[in-house]
Residue frames relative to the residue before (quaternion, step in Angstrom):
aa qw qx qy qz dx dy dz
M 1.0000 0.0000 0.0000 0.0000 0.00 0.00 0.00
A 0.6538 0.5141 -0.3076 0.4622 3.56 0.99 -0.88
I 0.6395 0.5213 -0.3225 0.4640 3.58 1.01 -0.84
C 0.6349 0.5390 -0.3237 0.4490 3.54 1.01 -0.81
L 0.6453 0.5160 -0.3133 0.4682 3.60 1.02 -0.83
V 0.6344 0.5284 -0.3329 0.4554 3.59 0.97 -0.82
K 0.6612 0.5002 -0.3048 0.4687 3.56 0.96 -0.88
E 0.6732 0.4965 -0.3020 0.4572 3.60 0.93 -0.85
C 0.6371 0.4922 -0.3248 0.4963 3.58 1.22 -0.41
H 0.3609 -0.7548 0.4685 0.2839 3.57 1.38 -0.02
Y 0.6047 -0.6122 0.3211 0.3955 3.53 1.14 0.85
H 0.3085 0.7345 -0.5284 0.2934 3.57 1.20 0.62
L 0.4291 -0.7657 0.4098 0.2481 3.58 -0.32 1.30
L 0.6803 0.4919 -0.3106 0.4459 3.58 0.83 -0.95
A 0.6520 0.5201 -0.3189 0.4504 3.57 0.98 -0.84
I 0.6361 0.5276 -0.3225 0.4615 3.57 1.04 -0.79
I 0.6496 0.5242 -0.3071 0.4571 3.57 0.98 -0.91
L 0.6593 0.5226 -0.3038 0.4471 3.56 0.92 -0.98
L 0.7015 0.4572 -0.2787 0.4703 3.57 0.86 -0.94
A 0.6305 0.5438 -0.3385 0.4383 3.58 0.98 -0.80
R 0.6835 0.4703 -0.2900 0.4771 3.58 0.92 -0.88
A 0.6527 0.5218 -0.3216 0.4453 3.58 1.02 -0.76
L 0.7820 0.3574 -0.1674 0.4824 3.58 0.99 -0.86
K 0.3781 0.7724 -0.4613 0.2185 3.61 1.27 -0.01
D 0.7620 0.3460 -0.2042 0.5078 3.61 1.05 -0.63
A 0.4835 0.6754 -0.4295 0.3545 3.56 1.30 0.09
T 0.1270 -0.8118 0.5687 0.0390 3.61 -0.54 1.16
D 0.5938 0.5563 -0.3559 0.4596 3.57 1.26 -0.32
V 0.4250 -0.7169 0.4914 0.2528 3.58 -0.64 1.09
G 0.5605 0.6207 -0.3872 0.3882 3.58 1.18 -0.47
A 0.6166 0.5431 -0.3423 0.4556 3.58 1.09 -0.68
W 0.6601 0.4969 -0.3059 0.4731 3.56 1.02 -0.80
K 0.6436 0.5148 -0.3259 0.4631 3.58 1.01 -0.79
L 0.6207 0.5341 -0.3373 0.4644 3.58 1.05 -0.76
A 0.6355 0.5337 -0.3262 0.4527 3.57 0.99 -0.83
V 0.6567 0.5011 -0.3066 0.4728 3.58 0.92 -0.91
H 0.6526 0.5328 -0.3141 0.4377 3.57 0.92 -0.92
E 0.6819 0.4971 -0.2888 0.4522 3.56 0.88 -0.98
L 0.6736 0.4864 -0.3031 0.4666 3.57 0.99 -0.78
T 0.6895 0.4770 -0.2971 0.4571 3.60 0.87 -0.86
S 0.6386 0.5360 -0.3309 0.4421 3.60 1.15 -0.47
Q 0.6218 0.5356 -0.3367 0.4617 3.59 1.27 -0.18
S 0.2924 -0.7856 0.5205 0.1625 3.58 -0.34 1.22
S 0.7223 0.4059 -0.2385 0.5066 3.59 1.13 -0.49
C 0.1945 0.8457 -0.4834 0.1150 3.55 1.18 0.58
E 0.6300 0.5464 -0.3458 0.4300 3.57 1.12 -0.56
Q 0.6430 0.5024 -0.3243 0.4786 3.54 1.22 -0.35
A 0.6053 -0.6035 0.3826 0.3507 3.55 -1.03 0.84
E 0.6690 0.5105 -0.3158 0.4383 3.57 0.89 -0.89
G 0.6587 0.5103 -0.3037 0.4621 3.54 0.96 -0.88
M 0.6320 0.5447 -0.3174 0.4508 3.53 1.06 -0.83
S 0.6532 0.5218 -0.3137 0.4501 3.54 0.95 -0.92
E 0.6679 0.5053 -0.3092 0.4505 3.58 0.89 -0.90
A 0.6420 0.5255 -0.3269 0.4525 3.57 1.00 -0.83
M 0.6690 0.5003 -0.3042 0.4578 3.57 0.92 -0.88
V 0.6167 0.5466 -0.3518 0.4440 3.59 1.02 -0.73
H 0.6233 0.5377 -0.3406 0.4544 3.60 1.00 -0.80
V 0.6586 0.5072 -0.3102 0.4613 3.59 1.05 -0.75
L 0.7591 0.4604 -0.1892 0.4194 3.55 1.00 -0.92
V 0.4447 0.7590 -0.4259 0.2116 3.62 1.21 -0.31
S 0.7074 0.4564 -0.2778 0.4627 3.61 1.08 -0.53
L 0.4533 0.7175 -0.4372 0.2976 3.59 1.26 -0.10
Q 0.2362 -0.7465 0.6025 0.1550 3.55 -1.17 0.70
T 0.7613 0.1562 -0.1172 0.6183 3.57 1.23 -0.50
F 0.0293 -0.7921 0.6086 -0.0360 3.55 -0.97 0.94
Y 0.0513 -0.8243 0.5630 -0.0315 3.56 -0.39 1.30
L 0.0294 0.7863 -0.6143 0.0600 3.57 -0.68 1.15
R 0.1993 0.8209 -0.5092 0.1647 3.56 1.22 0.54
G 0.8416 0.1996 -0.1666 0.4734 3.55 -1.00 0.96
C 0.4837 0.6467 -0.4525 0.3783 3.61 1.22 0.18
E 0.1617 -0.8603 0.4775 0.0749 3.58 0.31 1.29
L 0.6208 0.5582 -0.3490 0.4257 3.58 1.18 -0.42
L 0.5908 0.6004 -0.3640 0.3975 3.56 1.20 -0.37
R 0.0433 -0.8214 0.5682 -0.0245 3.57 -0.59 1.21
E 0.8065 0.1203 -0.0410 0.5774 3.59 1.06 -0.71
L 0.2868 -0.7140 0.6088 0.1931 3.55 -1.27 0.50
P 0.4850 -0.6601 0.4801 0.3138 3.60 -1.00 0.74
S 0.5944 -0.5836 0.4123 0.3689 3.57 -1.11 0.56
Q 0.5748 0.6036 -0.3660 0.4139 3.58 1.24 -0.47
I 0.4336 0.7079 -0.4619 0.3123 3.61 1.23 -0.12
G 0.5816 0.6105 -0.3607 0.3987 3.58 1.17 -0.51
A 0.5826 0.5929 -0.3656 0.4189 3.57 1.27 -0.31
L 0.6024 0.5703 -0.3533 0.4325 3.61 1.25 -0.30
G 0.0283 0.8833 -0.4664 0.0387 3.53 0.85 1.07
N 0.6414 0.5324 -0.3302 0.4428 3.60 1.24 -0.26
L 0.4447 0.7214 -0.4420 0.2942 3.57 1.27 -0.18
E 0.1174 -0.7820 0.6098 0.0528 3.53 -0.99 0.93
E 0.7771 0.1363 -0.0840 0.6086 3.58 1.13 -0.63
F 0.0047 0.7928 -0.6062 0.0624 3.56 -0.79 1.10
D 0.0438 -0.8371 0.5439 -0.0387 3.57 -0.35 1.28
L 0.0238 0.8044 -0.5884 0.0782 3.57 -0.49 1.28
E 0.2981 0.7636 -0.5222 0.2355 3.59 1.12 0.54
G 0.7847 0.3038 -0.2323 0.4879 3.54 -1.06 0.79
T 0.5393 0.5669 -0.4254 0.4547 3.59 1.26 0.22
R 0.3539 -0.7050 0.5549 0.2641 3.59 -1.26 -0.18
I 0.0287 0.8418 -0.5349 0.0664 3.53 0.82 1.07
I 0.3619 -0.7336 0.5419 0.1928 3.58 -1.00 0.93
Y 0.7662 -0.1459 0.1320 0.6118 3.55 1.00 -0.85
L 0.3877 -0.6885 0.5531 0.2641 3.55 -1.27 0.32
P 0.4417 -0.6711 0.5112 0.3052 3.62 -0.93 0.76
K 0.6137 -0.5796 0.3922 0.3656 3.57 -1.13 0.61
E 0.5733 0.6254 -0.3641 0.3842 3.56 1.23 -0.49
I 0.4592 0.6593 -0.4531 0.3862 3.59 1.27 -0.15
G 0.6025 0.5952 -0.3338 0.4139 3.57 1.14 -0.67
K 0.6110 0.5554 -0.3518 0.4409 3.58 1.26 -0.29
L 0.5827 0.5856 -0.3726 0.4227 3.59 1.25 -0.24
V 0.0051 -0.8829 0.4693 -0.0166 3.55 0.78 1.11
N 0.6492 0.5143 -0.3273 0.4548 3.60 1.23 -0.22
L 0.4147 0.7235 -0.4620 0.3018 3.58 1.28 0.01
T 0.1172 -0.7806 0.6115 0.0542 3.54 -0.94 0.97
C 0.7837 0.1562 -0.0753 0.5965 3.57 1.22 -0.54
F 0.0684 0.7971 -0.5930 0.0910 3.58 -0.70 1.10
K 0.0169 0.7897 -0.6109 0.0548 3.55 -0.80 1.10
V 0.0634 0.8121 -0.5732 0.0887 3.57 -0.85 0.98
S 0.1881 -0.7460 0.6274 0.1199 3.55 -1.18 0.67
F 0.2148 -0.7837 0.5734 0.1043 3.56 -0.82 1.05
C 0.5488 -0.5956 0.4857 0.3288 3.53 -1.23 0.65
G 0.5237 -0.6619 0.4422 0.3035 3.60 -0.93 0.90
R 0.7322 0.3657 -0.2134 0.5336 3.58 1.18 -0.51
A 0.1950 0.8344 -0.4962 0.1399 3.56 1.20 0.51
N 0.6338 0.5643 -0.3394 0.4058 3.57 0.99 -0.80
R 0.6290 0.5421 -0.3360 0.4445 3.59 1.08 -0.69
Y 0.6757 0.4795 -0.2837 0.4827 3.56 0.97 -0.85
R 0.6357 0.5595 -0.3280 0.4188 3.56 1.03 -0.81
K 0.6023 0.5782 -0.3551 0.4205 3.56 1.06 -0.72
T 0.6665 0.4981 -0.3091 0.4606 3.58 0.99 -0.80
K 0.7287 0.3890 -0.2340 0.5128 3.61 1.16 -0.49
Q 0.4038 -0.7394 0.4500 0.2962 3.58 1.35 0.11
I 0.3963 0.6799 -0.4978 0.3644 3.56 0.93 1.02
E 0.3921 -0.7737 0.4563 0.1983 3.58 -0.74 1.05
T 0.8301 0.0649 0.0017 0.5539 3.63 0.82 -0.88
T 0.6026 -0.5754 0.4089 0.3723 3.56 -1.20 0.48
I 0.7679 0.1636 -0.1060 0.6103 3.57 1.13 -0.68
P 0.4111 -0.7376 0.4708 0.2557 3.62 -0.43 1.14
I 0.5856 -0.5836 0.4378 0.3533 3.57 -1.14 0.73
G 0.7764 0.3437 -0.2608 0.4594 3.56 -0.94 0.92
V 0.5449 0.6404 -0.3969 0.3681 3.59 1.21 -0.40
L 0.7335 0.4352 -0.2538 0.4563 3.59 0.65 -1.07
S 0.6531 0.5110 -0.3231 0.4560 3.59 0.99 -0.76
N 0.6371 0.5343 -0.3229 0.4520 3.58 1.21 -0.42
L 0.6320 0.5115 -0.3325 0.4778 3.58 1.26 -0.40
C 0.0810 -0.8806 0.4666 0.0141 3.53 0.57 1.25
R 0.6956 0.4456 -0.2874 0.4848 3.62 1.19 -0.31
L 0.3945 0.7552 -0.4584 0.2527 3.58 1.28 0.00
N 0.1607 -0.8057 0.5691 0.0358 3.55 -0.71 1.21
E 0.7996 0.1266 -0.0400 0.5857 3.58 1.06 -0.74
L 0.0151 0.7920 -0.6083 0.0495 3.57 -0.90 1.00
S 0.0122 0.7777 -0.6272 0.0411 3.55 -0.90 1.04
I 0.0045 -0.7866 0.6162 -0.0393 3.56 -0.73 1.13
D 0.0852 -0.8077 0.5834 -0.0004 3.54 -0.50 1.23
V 0.1734 0.7697 -0.5958 0.1505 3.57 -0.82 1.04
N 0.0932 -0.7693 0.6307 0.0417 3.53 -1.09 0.79
P 0.0951 -0.8692 0.4831 0.0464 3.60 0.50 1.17
D 0.3694 -0.7226 0.5417 0.2191 3.52 -1.18 0.65
G 0.7576 0.2415 -0.1700 0.5821 3.58 1.26 0.26
E 0.6562 -0.5322 0.3764 0.3801 3.55 -1.29 -0.28
W 0.3511 0.7667 -0.4798 0.2422 3.57 1.24 0.20
W 0.6160 0.5744 -0.3479 0.4117 3.60 1.09 -0.64
D 0.5143 0.6627 -0.4081 0.3602 3.61 1.17 -0.52
V 0.6889 0.4744 -0.2583 0.4833 3.53 0.93 -1.02
D 0.6770 0.5234 -0.2967 0.4238 3.55 0.87 -1.00
V 0.6994 0.4874 -0.2879 0.4364 3.56 0.85 -0.98
K 0.5979 0.5551 -0.3632 0.4498 3.60 1.10 -0.58
A 0.6542 0.4999 -0.3032 0.4797 3.56 1.02 -0.83
I 0.6283 0.5397 -0.3275 0.4547 3.56 1.06 -0.76
L 0.6761 0.4904 -0.2923 0.4658 3.57 0.92 -0.91
N 0.6055 0.5563 -0.3501 0.4488 3.58 1.07 -0.68
E 0.6836 0.4785 -0.2861 0.4711 3.57 0.97 -0.84
L 0.6838 0.4959 -0.2917 0.4488 3.57 0.98 -0.84
S 0.5154 0.6813 -0.4043 0.3266 3.59 1.20 -0.47
S 0.7300 0.4144 -0.2366 0.4892 3.60 1.11 -0.57
S 0.4565 0.7010 -0.4393 0.3275 3.58 1.30 0.03
K 0.2277 -0.7961 0.5502 0.1084 3.58 -0.84 0.97
E 0.7137 0.4626 -0.2486 0.4635 3.59 1.22 -0.41
L 0.5142 0.6779 -0.4117 0.3264 3.60 1.20 -0.41
R 0.0585 -0.8220 0.5663 -0.0140 3.56 -0.74 1.10
I 0.7822 0.2059 -0.0925 0.5807 3.59 1.11 -0.70
L 0.0370 0.8160 -0.5713 0.0798 3.58 -0.73 1.07
E 0.0273 -0.7656 0.6427 -0.0051 3.56 -0.94 0.98
L 0.1546 0.8114 -0.5300 0.1920 3.58 -0.60 1.17
Y 0.3367 -0.6995 0.5896 0.2230 3.55 -1.20 0.59
L 0.0986 -0.8031 0.5876 -0.0049 3.55 -0.69 1.17
P 0.3505 -0.7804 0.4729 0.2108 3.65 -0.32 1.17
S 0.8086 0.1623 -0.0786 0.5601 3.63 1.07 -0.57
V 0.5862 -0.6002 0.4158 0.3510 3.57 -1.18 0.60
E 0.5480 0.6273 -0.3958 0.3867 3.60 1.14 -0.49
L 0.6038 0.5704 -0.3519 0.4315 3.57 1.15 -0.58
L 0.5703 0.5647 -0.3773 0.4621 3.60 1.17 -0.50
Q 0.6321 0.5320 -0.3227 0.4618 3.55 1.05 -0.79
Q 0.6170 0.5446 -0.3404 0.4548 3.57 1.05 -0.74
I 0.6504 0.5014 -0.3162 0.4750 3.60 1.00 -0.75
R 0.6279 0.5439 -0.3340 0.4453 3.61 1.02 -0.76
R 0.6790 0.5051 -0.2911 0.4462 3.60 1.12 -0.58
W 0.4284 0.7039 -0.4710 0.3151 3.56 1.22 -0.08
D 0.4458 -0.7224 0.4691 0.2437 3.56 -0.86 1.00
N 0.8132 0.2791 -0.1135 0.4979 3.56 0.91 -0.91
T 0.2735 0.8054 -0.4967 0.1726 3.57 1.17 0.46
N 0.0076 0.7843 -0.6187 0.0451 3.55 -0.87 1.07
L 0.1945 0.8207 -0.5167 0.1472 3.56 1.11 0.63
H 0.1883 -0.7784 0.5938 0.0776 3.53 -0.89 1.07
Q 0.8017 0.0941 -0.0222 0.5898 3.56 1.15 -0.58
F 0.0296 0.8095 -0.5848 0.0437 3.57 -0.93 0.87
T 0.0654 -0.7279 0.6763 0.0919 3.49 -1.39 0.39
F 0.0188 0.8114 -0.5788 0.0797 3.54 -0.38 1.29
T 0.1212 -0.7397 0.6568 0.0823 3.54 -0.99 0.91
V 0.0684 -0.8337 0.5468 -0.0363 3.54 -0.44 1.28
G 0.7137 0.4161 -0.3286 0.4577 3.56 -0.95 0.94
R 0.5164 -0.6542 0.4620 0.3033 3.54 -1.18 0.66
H 0.1002 0.7727 -0.6212 0.0841 3.53 -1.03 0.84
R 0.4989 -0.6819 0.4612 0.2710 3.50 -1.18 0.67
Q 0.8127 -0.0443 0.0559 0.5783 3.56 1.01 -0.74
R 0.5666 -0.5951 0.4448 0.3562 3.52 -1.20 0.48
V 0.2503 -0.7944 0.5381 0.1294 3.58 -0.98 0.76
I 0.4539 0.7272 -0.4429 0.2626 3.58 1.16 -0.28
S 0.6621 0.5196 -0.3124 0.4406 3.61 1.08 -0.68
R 0.7020 0.4510 -0.2644 0.4837 3.59 1.23 -0.30
L 0.4487 0.6657 -0.4620 0.3770 3.57 1.24 0.30
P 0.6521 -0.4666 0.3952 0.4482 3.61 -1.24 0.30
H 0.6348 -0.5938 0.3352 0.3633 3.57 -0.96 0.90
E 0.6669 0.5139 -0.3144 0.4385 3.59 0.82 -0.97
V 0.6760 0.4866 -0.2909 0.4707 3.57 0.94 -0.92
E 0.6293 0.5497 -0.3259 0.4423 3.57 1.00 -0.84
E 0.6897 0.4867 -0.2911 0.4502 3.57 0.83 -0.95
I 0.6562 0.4954 -0.3104 0.4771 3.58 0.97 -0.82
S 0.6361 0.5394 -0.3280 0.4437 3.58 1.01 -0.79
K 0.6584 0.5108 -0.3023 0.4628 3.56 0.93 -0.91
K 0.6501 0.5226 -0.3103 0.4560 3.55 0.99 -0.87
W 0.7119 0.4678 -0.2661 0.4511 3.57 0.83 -0.96
K 0.6248 0.5595 -0.3458 0.4207 3.59 1.04 -0.66
K 0.6140 0.5859 -0.3507 0.3959 3.57 1.15 -0.50
H 0.8373 0.2106 -0.0463 0.5024 3.56 0.94 -0.84
N 0.6965 0.4472 -0.2715 0.4910 3.60 1.19 0.31
N 0.5369 -0.5749 0.4922 0.3728 3.53 -1.33 0.20
C 0.0461 -0.8413 0.5363 -0.0499 3.52 -0.37 1.31
L 0.0660 -0.7798 0.6225 0.0093 3.56 -0.98 0.94
E 0.0628 -0.7716 0.6329 0.0073 3.54 -0.79 1.11
Y 0.0548 -0.7933 0.6063 -0.0068 3.56 -0.75 1.06
I 0.0464 -0.8468 0.5258 -0.0661 3.55 -0.41 1.27
N 0.8633 0.0734 -0.0839 0.4923 3.53 -1.08 0.91
G 0.3044 0.7659 -0.5062 0.2541 3.58 0.97 0.87
E 0.2358 -0.7728 0.5745 0.1311 3.54 -1.26 0.46
D 0.7792 0.1956 -0.1297 0.5812 3.60 1.20 -0.09
M 0.4835 -0.6391 0.5059 0.3191 3.58 -1.29 -0.29
P 0.0978 -0.8482 0.5185 0.0474 3.60 0.43 1.18
F 0.6304 -0.5677 0.3877 0.3604 3.51 -1.16 0.68
E 0.6235 0.5725 -0.3427 0.4075 3.57 1.00 -0.83
I 0.6541 0.4963 -0.3063 0.4818 3.58 1.05 -0.80
T 0.6436 0.5315 -0.3108 0.4547 3.56 0.95 -0.93
E 0.6527 0.5135 -0.3071 0.4648 3.58 1.00 -0.84
A 0.6677 0.5007 -0.3045 0.4590 3.57 0.95 -0.88
L 0.6138 0.5667 -0.3386 0.4328 3.58 1.13 -0.65
N 0.5336 0.6194 -0.4088 0.4056 3.60 1.21 -0.32
H 0.7637 0.3517 -0.1644 0.5158 3.57 1.19 -0.62
A 0.5627 0.6471 -0.3721 0.3553 3.60 1.23 -0.32
T 0.2044 -0.7499 0.6151 0.1328 3.55 -1.15 0.74
F 0.7460 0.2230 -0.1485 0.6097 3.59 1.31 -0.31
F 0.0241 -0.8001 0.5987 -0.0275 3.60 -0.65 1.12
F 0.0778 -0.7791 0.6218 -0.0172 3.53 -0.75 1.21
L 0.0090 -0.8049 0.5918 -0.0421 3.58 -0.36 1.25
Q 0.0135 0.8291 -0.5541 0.0738 3.56 -0.47 1.23
R 0.8677 -0.0212 -0.0316 0.4957 3.50 -0.98 1.01
H 0.2218 0.7274 -0.6059 0.2337 3.55 0.61 1.13
W 0.3678 -0.8118 0.4255 0.1571 3.54 -0.58 1.22
T 0.7996 0.3213 -0.1598 0.4815 3.64 1.09 -0.40
V 0.5641 0.6428 -0.4007 0.3287 3.62 1.03 -0.56
K 0.1878 -0.7880 0.5814 0.0766 3.57 -0.91 1.01
M 0.7784 0.0920 -0.0487 0.6191 3.56 1.21 -0.57
L 0.5306 -0.6475 0.4413 0.3232 3.55 -0.94 0.84
S 0.6036 0.5767 -0.3411 0.4322 3.58 1.16 -0.58
E 0.4979 0.6560 -0.4348 0.3643 3.60 1.23 -0.13
F 0.5810 0.5790 -0.3736 0.4331 3.56 1.23 -0.33
R 0.3422 -0.7857 0.4636 0.2251 3.58 1.34 0.03
N 0.5807 0.5415 -0.3739 0.4793 3.51 0.94 0.96
E 0.4096 -0.7360 0.4813 0.2428 3.60 -0.83 0.94
M 0.2427 -0.8103 0.5043 0.1738 3.59 1.29 -0.19
L 0.0663 0.8694 -0.4851 0.0665 3.54 0.94 0.98
K 0.7197 0.4200 -0.2562 0.4898 3.61 1.15 -0.50
L 0.4758 0.7183 -0.4123 0.2960 3.56 1.28 -0.25
K 0.1027 -0.8106 0.5756 0.0328 3.58 -0.84 1.03
I 0.7821 0.1585 -0.0825 0.5970 3.57 1.14 -0.67
C 0.0226 -0.7962 0.6044 -0.0170 3.57 -0.88 0.96
L 0.0462 -0.7974 0.6009 -0.0302 3.55 -0.75 1.11
L 0.0455 -0.8046 0.5907 -0.0405 3.59 -0.50 1.25
V 0.0043 0.8359 -0.5434 0.0772 3.55 -0.43 1.24
E 0.8677 -0.0461 -0.0071 0.4949 3.57 -0.89 1.03
C 0.3573 0.6699 -0.5481 0.3509 3.55 0.92 0.99
N 0.1837 -0.8774 0.4329 0.0950 3.55 0.43 1.30
E 0.6769 0.4823 -0.3002 0.4680 3.61 1.16 -0.45
L 0.5014 0.6842 -0.4124 0.3322 3.57 1.26 -0.31
Q 0.1234 -0.8195 0.5593 0.0195 3.57 -0.79 1.08
T 0.8064 -0.0394 0.0601 0.5870 3.58 0.99 -0.74
I 0.5891 -0.5919 0.4237 0.3510 3.55 -1.28 0.34
I 0.8213 -0.0195 0.0608 0.5670 3.57 0.83 -0.97
D 0.4493 -0.6757 0.5240 0.2589 3.53 -1.06 0.83
G 0.5085 -0.6727 0.4504 0.2933 3.58 -0.91 0.95
N 0.7018 0.4348 -0.2599 0.5008 3.59 1.20 -0.46
Y 0.3188 0.7820 -0.4904 0.2154 3.57 1.28 0.27
E 0.1136 -0.7810 0.6119 0.0521 3.54 -1.04 0.86
H 0.5332 -0.6206 0.4720 0.3282 3.55 -1.03 0.82
Q 0.5315 -0.6809 0.4071 0.2969 3.56 -0.91 1.00
L 0.7241 0.3839 -0.2478 0.5166 3.60 1.21 -0.35
G 0.6989 -0.4347 0.2654 0.5021 3.55 1.27 0.29
V 0.8080 -0.2398 0.1852 0.5053 3.57 -1.13 -0.64
N 0.1287 0.7610 -0.6251 0.1164 3.55 -0.94 0.99
K 0.2538 -0.8100 0.5153 0.1179 3.58 -0.52 1.19
E 0.4752 0.6743 -0.4487 0.3438 3.59 1.23 -0.05
P 0.5046 -0.6751 0.4381 0.3125 3.64 -0.83 0.94
I 0.4118 -0.6756 0.5563 0.2542 3.55 -1.14 0.77
F 0.8237 0.1107 -0.1341 0.5397 3.59 -1.03 0.85
K 0.1788 0.8485 -0.4871 0.1045 3.60 1.07 0.66
C 0.7267 0.4182 -0.2406 0.4890 3.63 1.17 -0.51
L 0.4256 0.7463 -0.4395 0.2621 3.58 1.31 -0.18
E 0.1612 -0.8068 0.5665 0.0461 3.55 -0.80 1.13
K 0.8088 0.0194 0.0287 0.5871 3.57 0.95 -0.87
A 0.0256 0.7812 -0.6234 0.0182 3.57 -1.14 0.68
W 0.0929 -0.7821 0.6152 0.0360 3.54 -1.07 0.85
F 0.0861 -0.7504 0.6519 0.0678 3.53 -1.11 0.71
I 0.0151 -0.8190 0.5687 -0.0747 3.55 -0.27 1.34
T 0.2853 -0.8017 0.5064 0.1392 3.57 -0.55 1.18
T 0.7966 0.1247 -0.0482 0.5896 3.59 1.08 -0.70
I 0.3395 -0.7422 0.5440 0.1948 3.55 -0.89 0.95
L 0.5114 -0.6464 0.4752 0.3080 3.54 -1.10 0.74
N 0.3900 -0.7126 0.5358 0.2302 3.56 -1.07 0.76
């Protein structure tokens, strides 16, 4: 049956990957027969559009759809809106250029994860598309509980897109888990102003950077970082020059703090925060850093006998990143 499906896909790699991931947990032979039937009934199966429509017919009953790591995937067909039963949609590790407006029809989505191509803006211009996520899509996903948007832009185009995203999420009542890249600390302030925020878990990368560095950390540190980022409140502050209030406020809730290339900080206590919940601290290429806490440090509200960094389990100070 699997060989038959591969042949009907005309050995189109992306189509094979999509079907394989969709049917990986299907134990009922009927699901496989339905897939073969839908593909063979498409006379234009060799064409990309025909292939997409055929696959959508196969996938309409899915509740979970995992396409994690499918780097060849750049666009989703407009027919994706027909997958109205979807509750979890994982597009992490792809290189999506933009989302079709039909994503807004997936009103049963509770978990949505997507990775955008860093050069998405260049491709969008050729298609006359204004934003990676059309206005109104996120606000229409009223059951959304978890949202993860991964992007490593090569320019400032994300600044505009992320502001629009935050505006739509501000009215969300169900959102509990959020992962997002924020180019400026002011965007943290925008999140604090949300009226209905019930965030229980967050991963925020704040500050402009050219490329991700997590893959070039020592192996032990990298593995621990990946593990902790999955289940903790994580704050990454990159290329900072001061100690803004927004960062200090976020540190009140962070359990993992990743400070990279801060140009002026000499002591971690300069952030004027006891970091009472902090468990993991990763300090990378902060060349002016001399110590963790000043011996003369005073609590910002006066006398406080509670230990500073009382939950801290691990800390790394890395002066040079591995190439």
